[in-house]
C-alpha positions as CSV (number, residue, x, y, z in Angstrom):
1,X,-16.1,-26.1,8.1
2,X,-16.5,-22.5,8.3
3,X,-13.3,-20.8,6.6
4,X,-10.7,-18.6,8.6
5,X,-11.3,-14.5,7.5
6,X,-7.8,-12.8,7.5
7,X,-8.0,-9.3,7.5
8,X,-6.2,-7.2,4.4
9,X,-5.4,-3.6,4.0
10,X,-5.6,-1.4,1.2
11,X,-2.7,0.8,-0.5
12,X,-2.5,2.1,-3.7
13,X,1.0,2.0,-6.2
14,X,1.8,5.0,-8.1
15,X,4.4,5.0,-11.0
16,X,6.3,8.3,-11.7
17,X,9.1,8.9,-14.7
18,X,12.5,9.7,-12.7
19,X,12.5,12.7,-14.8
20,X,11.2,14.9,-17.1
21,X,13.3,14.5,-20.2
22,X,12.0,11.5,-22.7
23,X,14.5,8.7,-22.1
24,X,15.5,5.7,-24.4
25,X,13.4,4.3,-22.2
26,X,10.3,5.7,-22.5
27,X,10.7,5.1,-25.8
28,X,10.2,1.6,-26.2
29,X,6.0,2.0,-26.7
30,X,5.0,0.8,-23.6
31,X,3.6,2.8,-21.0
32,X,4.6,2.8,-17.4
33,X,1.2,1.2,-16.9
34,X,2.0,-1.7,-18.9
35,X,5.3,-2.1,-17.9
36,X,4.4,-2.5,-14.1
37,X,1.8,-4.7,-15.2
38,X,4.2,-6.7,-16.9
39,X,6.3,-7.1,-13.7
40,X,3.1,-7.6,-11.5
41,X,1.7,-10.5,-13.9
42,X,5.5,-12.2,-13.7
43,X,4.8,-12.9,-10.3
44,X,2.5,-15.0,-10.8
45,X,3.3,-16.7,-14.0
46,X,6.8,-17.4,-12.2
47,X,6.9,-20.3,-10.4
48,X,9.3,-18.5,-6.9
49,X,10.5,-14.8,-7.3
50,X,12.9,-14.1,-4.9
51,X,15.2,-11.0,-3.8
52,X,17.5,-9.9,-0.5
53,X,17.2,-6.5,1.5
54,X,19.9,-6.4,3.7
55,X,20.4,-10.0,5.3
56,X,16.9,-11.0,4.7
57,X,15.1,-13.3,2.3
58,X,12.0,-12.7,0.5
59,X,9.8,-14.5,-2.1
60,X,6.7,-14.2,-4.2
61,X,4.9,-17.5,-5.7
62,X,1.9,-16.9,-8.2
63,X,-1.0,-18.3,-6.8
64,X,-4.0,-17.6,-9.0
65,X,-5.2,-15.0,-11.6
66,X,-8.6,-13.7,-12.2
67,X,-9.3,-10.4,-14.6
68,X,-7.2,-7.5,-13.9
69,X,-5.6,-8.9,-10.4
70,X,-3.7,-11.6,-9.1
71,X,-3.2,-13.7,-6.1
72,X,0.1,-14.3,-4.2
73,X,2.3,-15.6,-1.5
74,X,4.6,-13.2,-0.4
75,X,7.0,-14.8,2.1
76,X,9.7,-13.6,4.6
77,X,12.5,-16.4,5.1
78,X,13.3,-16.7,8.7
79,X,15.8,-19.4,10.4
80,X,14.6,-21.2,13.1
81,X,15.2,-24.1,15.7
82,X,14.0,-27.5,16.3
83,X,14.4,-29.7,19.1
84,X,14.8,-33.4,18.0
85,X,15.1,-37.1,19.6
86,X,18.5,-38.3,19.4
87,X,20.7,-41.0,20.5
88,X,21.7,-39.6,24.0
89,X,19.9,-36.3,24.0
90,X,17.7,-33.9,22.7
91,X,19.2,-32.1,19.3
92,X,18.6,-28.9,17.8
93,X,18.6,-28.3,14.4
94,X,18.2,-25.1,12.3
95,X,15.5,-24.9,9.6
96,X,14.8,-22.2,7.4
97,X,11.3,-21.4,7.4
98,X,9.3,-19.5,4.6
99,X,5.9,-17.8,6.8
100,X,3.9,-16.0,4.3
101,X,0.5,-13.4,4.0
102,X,-1.7,-13.2,0.6
103,X,-1.1,-10.0,-1.4
104,X,-3.4,-9.2,-4.2
105,X,-2.8,-6.7,-6.5
106,X,-5.4,-4.8,-9.4
107,X,-3.1,-3.3,-11.8
108,X,-5.9,-1.7,-13.6
109,X,-7.5,0.5,-10.4
110,X,-3.3,0.3,-8.9
111,X,-5.3,-1.2,-6.1
112,X,-3.1,-3.8,-3.0
113,X,-4.1,-5.9,-0.5
114,X,-2.5,-7.6,1.7
115,X,-2.7,-9.7,4.6
116,X,-2.3,-9.1,8.1
117,X,-0.2,-11.4,9.7
118,X,2.3,-10.1,12.7
119,X,4.4,-13.9,12.4
120,X,5.0,-13.3,9.2
121,X,5.6,-9.3,9.1
122,X,5.8,-6.9,12.2
123,X,3.6,-4.9,10.6
124,X,1.9,-4.3,7.3
125,X,3.8,-1.2,6.5
126,X,6.8,-3.2,6.6
127,X,5.6,-5.5,4.3
128,X,4.6,-2.7,2.0
129,X,7.9,-0.4,2.5
130,X,9.6,-4.1,0.8
131,X,7.8,-4.3,-1.0
132,X,7.8,-1.0,-2.6
133,X,11.3,-1.2,-2.7
134,X,11.0,-4.2,-4.7
135,X,9.2,-2.6,-7.8
136,X,10.7,0.7,-7.1
137,X,14.4,-1.4,-8.2
138,X,12.8,-2.7,-11.2
139,X,10.8,0.5,-12.5
140,X,14.5,1.8,-12.0
141,X,15.8,0.2,-14.9
142,X,13.1,2.3,-17.3
143,X,13.1,5.5,-15.6
144,X,10.3,5.3,-13.2
145,X,9.9,5.3,-9.8
146,X,7.4,3.4,-7.8
147,X,5.7,4.3,-3.8
148,X,2.9,2.9,-2.2
149,X,1.0,4.6,-0.2
150,X,-2.4,4.0,2.4
151,X,-5.7,4.1,1.3
152,X,-7.6,5.4,4.1
153,X,-11.0,4.7,5.0
154,X,-14.0,7.3,4.3
155,X,-14.6,9.3,7.5
156,X,-11.5,8.9,10.0
157,X,-9.4,12.1,8.4
158,X,-12.4,14.7,9.0
159,X,-13.7,12.9,12.8
160,X,-10.4,13.5,13.7
161,X,-10.8,17.3,13.0
162,X,-14.7,17.5,13.7
163,X,-14.1,16.1,17.0
164,X,-10.2,17.9,18.1
165,X,-10.1,20.8,20.6
166,X,-7.4,21.9,19.7
167,X,-5.0,21.1,16.6
168,X,-1.3,21.4,16.5
169,X,0.1,20.1,13.6
170,X,-0.7,18.9,10.0
171,X,1.7,17.0,7.6
172,X,0.5,16.0,3.9
173,X,2.4,14.2,1.1
174,X,1.2,14.1,-1.9
175,X,2.9,12.2,-4.9
176,X,3.6,13.8,-8.3
177,X,0.5,13.5,-10.5
178,X,0.1,9.7,-11.7
179,X,-4.0,8.9,-12.2
180,X,-5.6,11.7,-14.3
181,X,-9.1,11.2,-13.5
182,X,-8.7,10.7,-9.8
183,X,-8.6,13.8,-7.5
184,X,-9.3,17.6,-7.9
185,X,-8.5,18.8,-10.8
186,X,-6.9,21.9,-9.8
187,X,-5.0,20.1,-7.5
188,X,-3.2,17.7,-10.4
189,X,-3.1,21.0,-12.2
190,X,-1.1,22.2,-9.5
191,X,1.2,19.2,-8.9
192,X,1.8,19.1,-12.8
193,X,3.3,22.4,-12.4
194,X,5.5,21.6,-9.2
195,X,6.7,18.7,-11.0
196,X,7.2,20.1,-14.8
197,X,9.2,23.3,-13.1
198,X,11.8,21.6,-10.4
199,X,11.0,17.6,-11.0
200,X,9.9,16.3,-7.9
201,X,9.0,12.9,-6.9
202,X,6.6,13.4,-3.8
203,X,5.3,17.1,-2.4
204,X,4.9,18.0,1.3
205,X,3.2,20.3,3.1
206,X,3.6,20.6,6.6
207,X,1.7,23.3,9.0
208,X,1.8,23.8,12.7
209,X,1.1,26.3,15.7
210,X,2.0,25.4,18.9
211,X,-0.8,26.3,20.8
212,X,-2.7,24.6,19.0
213,X,-5.0,27.1,17.1
214,X,-4.4,25.5,13.5
215,X,-7.7,26.1,11.6
216,X,-8.0,23.4,9.1
217,X,-11.0,23.7,7.2
218,X,-12.3,21.9,3.9
219,X,-12.6,25.2,2.2
220,X,-9.1,26.0,2.0
221,X,-7.2,22.6,2.8
222,X,-9.7,20.3,1.9
223,X,-8.6,19.3,-2.0
224,X,-5.1,18.4,-0.6
225,X,-5.7,16.4,1.8
226,X,-9.3,14.8,-0.2
227,X,-6.1,14.1,-3.2
228,X,-4.1,12.2,-0.2
229,X,-7.5,10.4,0.4
230,X,-8.5,8.8,-3.0
231,X,-6.0,9.2,-5.0
232,X,-3.2,7.7,-2.2
233,X,-0.6,9.4,-0.4
234,X,0.5,10.1,3.5
235,X,-0.8,13.0,6.5
236,X,-0.8,13.2,9.9
237,X,-2.3,14.8,12.2
238,X,-1.3,15.8,16.1
239,X,-4.1,17.3,18.0
240,X,-5.9,16.9,21.6
241,X,-9.4,15.6,22.8
242,X,-10.6,15.5,26.0
243,X,-6.8,16.4,27.5
244,X,-5.3,13.9,25.6
245,X,-2.9,14.6,22.6
246,X,-3.0,12.0,20.1
247,X,-1.2,11.6,16.6
248,X,-2.5,10.0,13.7
249,X,-1.5,9.2,10.5
250,X,-2.8,7.4,7.3
251,X,-1.4,4.1,8.1
252,X,-3.6,4.4,11.6
253,X,-6.9,5.0,8.9
254,X,-5.8,2.2,6.3
255,X,-9.2,0.8,4.7
256,X,-9.3,-2.7,5.8
257,X,-11.5,-5.7,4.5
258,X,-11.6,-9.5,5.2
259,X,-11.3,-12.2,2.6
260,X,-11.2,-16.1,3.4
261,X,-7.7,-17.9,3.8
262,X,-6.6,-20.5,1.9
263,X,-4.6,-22.9,2.6
264,X,-4.3,-25.1,-1.1
265,X,-7.4,-24.6,-3.0
266,X,-8.3,-22.3,-5.0
267,X,-11.0,-19.4,-4.6
268,X,-14.1,-20.0,-6.3
269,X,-15.8,-17.7,-8.8
270,X,-18.2,-16.4,-6.6
271,X,-15.1,-16.1,-3.9
272,X,-13.2,-14.6,-7.0
273,X,-16.1,-12.3,-7.8
274,X,-16.1,-11.5,-3.7
275,X,-12.6,-10.2,-4.0
276,X,-13.4,-8.4,-7.1
277,X,-15.9,-6.0,-5.6
278,X,-13.9,-5.6,-2.7
279,X,-10.9,-4.8,-5.2
280,X,-13.2,-1.7,-6.9
281,X,-14.8,-0.7,-3.5
282,X,-11.1,0.2,-1.9
283,X,-10.5,1.6,-5.5
284,X,-13.4,4.8,-4.9
285,X,-13.2,6.7,-1.0
286,X,-16.6,7.5,-1.6
287,X,-17.6,3.6,-1.4
288,X,-13.9,2.9,0.8
289,X,-15.0,1.6,4.2
290,X,-13.8,-0.7,6.6
291,X,-15.4,-3.7,6.7
292,X,-16.8,-5.5,10.1
293,X,-15.5,-9.2,10.0
């Protein structure tokens, strides 16, 4: 029997101090990476983790752990109706259903792979936003905040630029410096100086030209754009190609891979090694590309 492969999309979580002052929580001899790792590992160790967002209930169940990554079941509770046989008529009964997607989190590279299943979450983006809010709330207890950003495929952004007839708008959103060895060193340095001065969590650049003559070149903006592409962040570009206006964002370009979907049985060693290889591939921009099913 051939196992069905599901599409998984790549993201990176980044952890930032709430302020530049050293708080009592920062003095507990645990780094932000260690604190986040404990939260993530607890999701796998606990039988069930649940939380509310508005009037919706979400659940995470531990499934499997290997080396630096965990595989989880991430569910959204919904109220469904079933129709059953009654004595004199068909009866309607309500049930609570917990459909789920698989969630893979690598604490070494801070990479997340999340399964797409629109019968569970309307979009991968909404599922990630809900997860981000959960982590943010947990890490706020230690005076840190969490953001989760798409990891984009290797070629998409510069392909848009090269093929565009006109470019009208470019927006870039970068997280405050987080991972010391990723991204251009000069860009990290500038972002750190901004963070130290004004205590920002994110930094946004907006460029517009209503005539469509915005010039986006590697020599001037390349390090900022590539920082987003490698480390994580968001971009939006509005352009015209072949007379048609288009709007593309980093969510449109999120890197994708395919992984077999399990029901009850665990992944074997070979399958776990394959997942680990995919996580390593997503971590590094040069190796990152969309995979065919």
